[in-house]
C-alpha positions in Angstrom: 27.1 5.2 -25.6 28.3 5.0 -22.1 26.1 3.2 -19.3 24.7 5.0 -16.2 27.3 3.1 -14.1 30.2 4.3 -16.2 29.0 7.8 -16.2 28.6 7.7 -12.5 32.3 6.3 -12.3 33.9 8.7 -14.7 32.0 11.5 -12.8 33.3 10.5 -9.3 37.0 9.9 -10.8 37.1 13.6 -12.2 35.3 14.9 -9.1 38.5 14.1 -7.1 41.4 14.4 -9.6 41.9 18.0 -11.0 44.2 16.2 -13.9 41.2 14.8 -15.5 38.8 16.6 -17.6 35.3 17.3 -16.9 33.0 14.5 -17.8 31.7 14.6 -21.6 27.7 15.5 -21.4 28.0 17.3 -18.1 26.1 20.6 -18.7 25.0 23.5 -16.2 21.7 25.0 -15.6 22.1 26.8 -19.0 22.5 23.5 -20.8 26.0 24.3 -21.7 29.3 22.6 -20.5 31.0 24.8 -17.8 34.4 23.5 -16.8 34.7 26.4 -14.4 31.4 25.4 -12.6 32.6 21.9 -12.4 35.9 23.0 -10.9 34.2 25.0 -8.2 31.8 21.8 -7.4 34.9 19.7 -7.1 36.6 22.2 -4.9 33.6 22.4 -2.5 33.2 18.4 -2.5 36.8 18.3 -1.3 36.5 21.0 1.1 33.1 19.6 2.5 34.8 15.9 3.0 37.8 17.4 4.6 35.8 19.6 7.0 34.0 16.3 8.0 37.3 14.9 8.7 38.7 17.8 10.7 35.1 17.6 12.8 35.5 13.9 13.3 39.1 13.9 14.3 39.6 17.2 16.3 42.7 15.5 18.6 44.4 14.6 15.4 44.0 18.0 13.9 45.2 19.6 17.1 48.4 17.5 17.1 49.5 18.3 13.5 48.0 21.4 12.7 45.9 22.7 10.2 48.5 22.6 7.1 49.4 19.1 7.6 45.9 18.1 8.4 44.5 19.6 5.1 47.2 17.7 3.3 46.5 14.4 5.1 43.0 14.8 4.7 42.9 15.7 1.1 45.1 12.9 0.3 42.4 10.3 2.0 39.5 12.0 0.3 41.1 11.6 -3.2 41.1 7.6 -2.5 37.7 7.4 -0.3 34.5 8.7 -1.3 31.6 8.5 0.9 29.6 5.2 0.9 26.7 6.6 2.9 24.6 9.6 2.8 25.2 9.9 6.5 28.5 12.0 6.7 29.0 11.0 10.3 29.7 7.4 8.8 32.6 8.9 6.6 36.1 8.5 7.5 36.2 4.9 9.3 39.3 4.0 7.2 41.1 7.3 8.2 43.0 5.7 11.0 44.4 3.2 8.9 45.2 5.6 6.2 47.2 7.6 8.5 49.3 4.2 9.3 50.2 4.3 5.7 50.6 8.1 5.0 54.4 8.1 4.9 54.7 11.9 6.2 52.9 10.8 9.4 55.4 8.2 10.2 57.3 10.7 12.3 54.1 10.4 14.7 53.7 6.6 15.2 50.9 7.3 17.7 49.0 9.3 15.6 46.7 6.4 14.0 46.1 5.3 17.5 44.6 8.5 18.5 42.6 8.6 15.5 41.2 5.1 16.4 40.1 6.6 19.6 38.4 9.3 18.1 36.6 6.9 15.6 35.4 4.8 18.2 34.1 7.8 20.2 32.2 8.9 16.8 30.8 5.3 16.8 29.7 5.1 20.1 27.9 8.8 20.1 25.8 7.3 17.1 24.9 3.9 18.4 21.6 2.8 19.5 20.3 3.6 23.1 20.2 1.4 25.9 19.5 1.4 29.6 22.2 0.4 31.7 21.5 -1.7 34.9 22.9 -1.2 38.3 24.5 -3.8 40.9 21.1 -4.4 42.4 20.1 -6.2 39.5 22.3 -9.2 40.1 21.0 -9.6 43.5 18.7 -12.1 42.8 21.6 -14.3 41.1 22.8 -17.2 43.2 26.6 -16.3 43.5 27.5 -20.0 42.7 25.7 -19.3 39.2 27.4 -16.1 38.4 30.2 -17.6 36.3 27.6 -19.0 33.9 25.8 -15.5 33.4 26.0 -13.9 30.1 26.0 -10.4 30.0 24.4 -8.0 27.2 26.5 -5.0 26.8 25.6 -1.5 25.7 25.5 -1.3 21.7 28.0 1.7 22.1 30.7 -0.2 23.9 33.9 0.0 21.7 37.7 -1.2 22.7 40.7 0.5 21.5 43.9 -1.2 22.1 47.0 0.9 21.4 50.7 0.5 20.7 51.5 3.9 22.3 50.3 6.0 25.2 47.8 7.3 22.9 44.8 7.5 25.5 47.1 10.0 27.4 47.8 12.0 24.3 44.1 12.0 23.1 43.1 13.3 26.4 45.8 15.9 26.4 44.5 17.0 22.9 40.5 17.1 23.4 38.8 20.3 24.3 40.3 21.3 27.8 43.1 19.0 27.5 46.7 20.5 28.2 49.5 18.9 26.0 52.7 17.9 27.8 55.6 15.6 27.4 54.6 11.8 26.8 57.0 8.9 27.0 56.3 7.1 24.0 58.4 4.2 25.2 56.0 3.6 28.1 54.1 1.2 25.8 50.3 0.8 25.0 47.1 1.7 26.4 43.3 0.2 26.5 40.4 2.3 26.1 37.0 1.6 26.6 34.4 4.0 25.0 30.9 4.0 25.7 27.9 6.2 25.7 25.7 5.0 28.8 23.6 8.1 29.0 23.8 11.5 26.9 27.8 11.7 26.6 30.2 9.6 25.4 33.0 8.4 28.2 36.4 7.3 27.4 38.0 5.2 30.3 41.4 3.5 30.8 41.2 -0.1 31.4 44.0 -2.5 32.6 45.4 -5.5 30.6 43.1 -8.5 30.6 40.1 -6.1 30.3 39.9 -5.9 26.5 39.7 -9.7 26.3 37.2 -10.0 28.9 34.8 -7.5 27.6 35.2 -8.6 23.9 34.5 -12.3 24.9 31.1 -11.0 26.9 30.3 -9.0 23.7 30.4 -12.2 21.7 27.9 -13.9 24.1 30.5 -15.9 26.3 29.4 -16.3 29.8 31.4 -14.6 32.4 33.6 -17.8 33.5 34.8 -18.2 29.8 35.3 -14.6 29.4 37.5 -14.7 32.6 39.4 -17.3 31.3 40.1 -15.2 28.1 41.3 -12.3 30.5 43.7 -14.3 32.5 45.5 -15.8 29.5 46.1 -12.1 28.5 47.1 -11.2 32.1 47.6 -13.5 34.8 46.9 -10.8 37.4 43.5 -10.0 36.0 40.8 -9.2 38.9 37.5 -10.6 38.1 35.3 -9.0 40.8 36.9 -5.4 40.4 36.4 -5.3 36.6 32.9 -6.5 36.8 32.2 -3.8 39.3 33.8 -1.1 36.9 31.9 -2.4 34.0 28.5 -2.1 36.0 29.5 1.5 37.4 30.7 2.6 33.8 27.1 1.8 32.6 28.3 -0.9 30.2 26.0 -3.8 31.2 22.3 -3.4 30.0 21.3 -7.0 30.7 22.0 -10.4 31.6 20.7 -14.3 31.5 21.7 -17.6 31.3 22.3 -20.2 28.3 18.7 -21.9 28.7 16.7 -18.7 29.3 16.3 -15.3 27.5 18.5 -12.7 28.2 17.0 -9.9 30.6 17.4 -6.2 30.0 
């Protein structure tokens, strides 16, 4: 006799593979096996998960079209069942899957576009926090600023792309107008954050991803600055700090010897 775990595994496998028979012992409301009913249920699950991906990756869908997206999404769904009852969690591995999906190799920027969309979803569902403005720093001695640690908004996400994927994404979201893009122009850096109600996606300069990620790890401003100039010797500390504060990225600050203020 199969254990419950074995029954669940066989049910999940048959659910996504039409070549497998209906699991033994499975009956309908009338107490009788129904392969037709199971086939309908199987199709509804696949259709539902495919729609979830379409909703989460609208720019990817617009770029490739409905037919290609359906094939792409179905191929992903077969190998990746939801691990959470919250469907907005589903599809985290979709960008990496696109990188491995051979038919998508003609669109080498597509996975990067998907990573921006995934970051948007994560930011949208992140915890709330209240950004602080420039006036909050007025009490700090300028000489102590390098030792300040900043608390960043929980929604902050950084996406570094190999191609101009942020430009392509902007062209393919609602209201965007597709146009020619030079794929040889190189990658872009995207900052994704939800300081208030809506998610914002901004282009940030080289060095800024390293700076933001260092701050997010708890490193003080000076140490984060050193990370940034190692990536880009022309990194402008003052301008980047100002941009982060204006974007609502910073929600608190403090020093190593005292609690962080929010």
